[in-house]
NUBA-740363 format. One record per residue: residue in one letter; x, y, z of N, C-alpha, C in turn. Coordinates in steps of 0.05 Angstrom, whole numbers, padded with zeros to 5 digits, always signed. Layout:
REM NUBA-740363
aXYZXYZXYZ...
REM end
This chain:
REM NUBA-740363
m+01269+01665+04842+01284+01646+04826+01306+01654+04815t+01331+01647+04818+01354+01656+04803+01362+01638+04778f+01369+01656+04756+01375+01642+04733+01404+01647+04731n+01420+01622+04721+01447+01624+04714+01450+01624+04684a+01456+01648+04672+01459+01653+04641+01479+01631+04630e+01497+01624+04645+01519+01608+04630+01507+01581+04628k+01490+01567+04649+01476+01545+04646+01455+01543+04622l+01439+01564+04623+01416+01566+04606+01424+01571+04577g+01445+01582+04571+01451+01592+04545+01440+01619+04536r+01438+01627+04514+01426+01652+04505+01398+01646+04493g+01382+01664+04500+01353+01662+04486+01338+01642+04497r+01313+01639+04487+01291+01619+04497+01297+01591+04485p+01295+01571+04499+01297+01546+04488+01282+01542+04463s+01289+01526+04444+01277+01520+04419+01254+01500+04425s+01233+01505+04412+01205+01489+04417+01205+01467+04393y+01230+01464+04379+01228+01447+04355+01229+01422+04367l+01210+01402+04355+01211+01372+04359+01220+01355+04334p+01234+01334+04336+01242+01318+04317+01222+01308+04296e+01200+01302+04307+01176+01293+04292+01166+01317+04275y+01175+01339+04276+01162+01360+04258+01173+01355+04230a+01196+01346+04224+01205+01338+04202+01186+01319+04184d+01178+01297+04199+01162+01277+04190+01136+01289+04181i+01123+01308+04201+01099+01322+04193+01102+01338+04170a+01125+01352+04167+01128+01367+04144+01127+01354+04120y+01146+01330+04119+01146+01310+04095+01115+01300+04088e+01100+01294+04109+01075+01284+04101+01057+01305+04092y+01060+01330+04101+01045+01352+04088+01052+01358+04057s+01078+01354+04054+01090+01359+04026+01076+01338+04005e+01072+01314+04017+01063+01295+04002+01031+01288+03997n+01019+01293+04023+00989+01289+04020+00973+01308+04036t+00978+01314+04061+00960+01330+04075+00954+01361+04068w+00969+01371+04050+00964+01399+04040+00936+01398+04029k+00934+01375+04013+00903+01375+03999+00882+01374+04021d+00888+01357+04043+00869+01356+04066+00863+01381+04079c+00882+01400+04078+00880+01427+04088+00862+01443+04071g+00852+01434+04046+00838+01454+04031+00856+01471+04014d+00880+01469+04010+00901+01487+03996+00901+01478+03967l+00907+01498+03953+00908+01491+03919+00935+01485+03914i+00956+01495+03931+00982+01489+03931+00999+01488+03959p+01013+01471+03962+01030+01466+03989+01043+01492+03995t+01044+01507+04022+01058+01528+04029+01071+01524+04054i+01094+01535+04057+01105+01536+04084+01090+01548+04103e+01075+01570+04098+01058+01586+04112+01036+01566+04125r+01023+01551+04111+01005+01531+04121+01015+01512+04139l+01041+01504+04137+01054+01486+04155+01058+01499+04181a+01067+01523+04175+01068+01541+04201+01045+01541+04220k+01022+01543+04207+00995+01543+04221+00987+01517+04232v+00997+01495+04219+00991+01469+04227+01008+01462+04250l+01035+01472+04251+01050+01466+04273+01048+01485+04294g+01035+01507+04289+01029+01530+04314+01056+01547+04318h+01069+01553+04295+01092+01570+04299+01095+01587+04277t+01113+01606+04274+01114+01624+04253+01132+01613+04233v+01130+01626+04208+01142+01620+04185+01176+01625+04190k+01179+01648+04201+01207+01652+04209+01222+01631+04226g+01203+01620+04244+01212+01602+04264+01221+01577+04249l+01202+01568+04229+01204+01545+04212+01232+01547+04196r+01234+01572+04185+01255+01576+04171+01286+01574+04187d+01282+01585+04215+01305+01581+04230+01310+01552+04236w+01291+01536+04240+01295+01508+04248+01305+01495+04221g+01296+01505+04200+01308+01489+04178+01335+01495+04171n+01347+01517+04181+01373+01525+04180+01393+01509+04201k+01377+01505+04224+01392+01490+04245+01390+01462+04239y+01369+01452+04234+01363+01424+04235+01360+01409+04206e+01379+01395+04199+01380+01386+04172+01359+01373+04161d+01346+01354+04178+01323+01337+04168+01299+01357+04163f+01297+01376+04181+01273+01398+04178+01277+01411+04155g+01304+01422+04149+01310+01440+04124+01302+01422+04100a+01307+01397+04100+01305+01381+04078+01273+01374+04074s+01257+01377+04095+01231+01376+04091+01215+01400+04081l+01229+01422+04087+01220+01447+04077+01225+01448+04049d+01245+01435+04039+01253+01435+04012+01235+01418+03996a+01226+01400+04010+01208+01381+03996+01181+01396+03990i+01172+01409+04009+01148+01428+04007+01149+01448+03982k+01174+01457+03978+01180+01479+03958+01180+01461+03931e+01192+01438+03932+01194+01424+03905+01166+01417+03899t+01148+01408+03917+01120+01396+03908+01106+01423+03900q+01108+01444+03913+01097+01469+03906+01104+01475+03873k+01124+01472+03872+01135+01480+03843+01124+01464+03821i+01121+01437+03830+01110+01418+03808+01082+01422+03807v+01069+01425+03830+01037+01431+03828+01033+01455+03810l+01050+01478+03810+01046+01501+03799+01051+01497+03770f+01075+01485+03763+01078+01477+03733+01055+01462+03724n+01047+01442+03735+01027+01423+03722+00999+01437+03721g+00988+01453+03742+00969+01467+03746+00965+01490+03725s+00988+01507+03722+00985+01526+03703+00983+01519+03674l+01001+01496+03665+01002+01485+03640+00977+01474+03634g+00962+01461+03652+00940+01449+03646+00914+01467+03646g+00920+01492+03655+00897+01509+03656+00881+01515+03680e+00891+01496+03700+00875+01496+03726+00882+01521+03740y+00906+01531+03738+00915+01555+03756+00919+01580+03737n+00916+01601+03747+00919+01627+03729+00952+01630+03728a+00959+01632+03705+00989+01630+03694+01005+01655+03704t+00990+01676+03707+01005+01697+03718+01008+01697+03752i+00990+01686+03763+00999+01678+03789+01018+01660+03797a+01016+01638+03778+01034+01619+03780+01063+01630+03774k+01067+01648+03754+01090+01662+03748+01101+01677+03771l+01084+01692+03784+01091+01708+03809+01099+01688+03831i+01088+01669+03838+01096+01652+03860+01124+01637+03851l+01124+01628+03827+01151+01617+03820+01176+01636+03818s+01166+01663+03812+01191+01681+03815+01197+01688+03847a+01177+01691+03863+01182+01699+03890+01196+01673+03906n+01184+01646+03902+01193+01625+03920+01212+01611+03908h+01216+01612+03877+01236+01594+03867+01259+01601+03852g+01258+01630+03852+01283+01644+03837+01279+01646+03806m+01255+01639+03796+01252+01635+03767+01241+01664+03756s+01253+01668+03733+01241+01693+03723+01241+01691+03691e+01225+01708+03679+01228+01712+03649+01254+01723+03642k+01265+01718+03620+01291+01729+03609+01290+01740+03583t+01298+01761+03580+01300+01775+03553+01327+01784+03551e+01339+01775+03526+01366+01785+03521+01367+01806+03504q+01381+01828+03510+01390+01850+03494+01419+01851+03492h+01430+01854+03465+01457+01858+03465+01466+01883+03458m+01487+01895+03472+01496+01922+03472+01520+01921+03451t+01527+01944+03436+01553+01944+03423+01570+01958+03442s+01594+01963+03432+01616+01973+03449+01612+02003+03458d+01593+02014+03439+01586+02045+03446+01564+02050+03461g+01551+02027+03472+01529+02029+03492+01504+02028+03479s+01501+02027+03455+01475+02025+03438+01467+01997+03431l+01440+01993+03427+01431+01967+03425+01438+01953+03397a+01448+01930+03400+01458+01917+03372+01431+01911+03356p+01432+01915+03327+01411+01904+03314+01405+01876+03320t+01379+01869+03318+01372+01841+03320+01377+01824+03294t+01388+01802+03297+01393+01787+03274+01380+01763+03274i+01366+01756+03251+01349+01735+03249+01361+01717+03227t+01367+01692+03235+01380+01675+03216+01358+01651+03215l+01351+01647+03189+01328+01629+03180+01347+01607+03170r+01342+01577+03180+01354+01557+03173+01334+01536+03165g+01334+01522+03143+01316+01501+03139+01325+01482+03119i+01308+01469+03107+01317+01447+03086+01319+01460+03058r+01337+01455+03047+01340+01469+03019+01318+01454+03002s+01307+01466+02981+01286+01456+02967+01293+01436+02947l+01283+01414+02945+01286+01393+02928+01274+01396+02902p+01287+01386+02877+01272+01387+02854+01246+01369+02854i+01225+01378+02842+01202+01365+02839+01205+01342+02816i+01200+01319+02825+01201+01294+02808+01175+01287+02798e+01170+01287+02772+01146+01279+02762+01144+01251+02753q+01120+01239+02760+01117+01211+02754+01101+01207+02734d+01105+01184+02714+01087+01178+02696+01067+01159+02703d+01043+01163+02695+01019+01145+02704+01019+01122+02684
REM end
């Protein structure tokens, strides 16, 4: 059998199917729970579809609908992590790790440096309500 590289193009043909976007949306909304998962993940979707995570990410970059469905999974994951960790259902440290790795979130500590490179002293400003005079009432 002779192959014509110009006709075939480069690489193996994609095994992407348009219905994968619908399956991914359904997974992000409902079926992740049916799989027994505590949070929805792109890794589980890859298993469900029988493909690799890298393949799914490549499809997400190439096919707009599928990319949006992967975003929906990440958004659901973020919401589930927030609610689960705030409600005490999930370990907060693990939730923080996943939010950092998958969602670009991190703790922030600010330190101010002076012009000579040393740390500036911490300034604490207390603001409150000025005290009011006590008014005595006659009985």
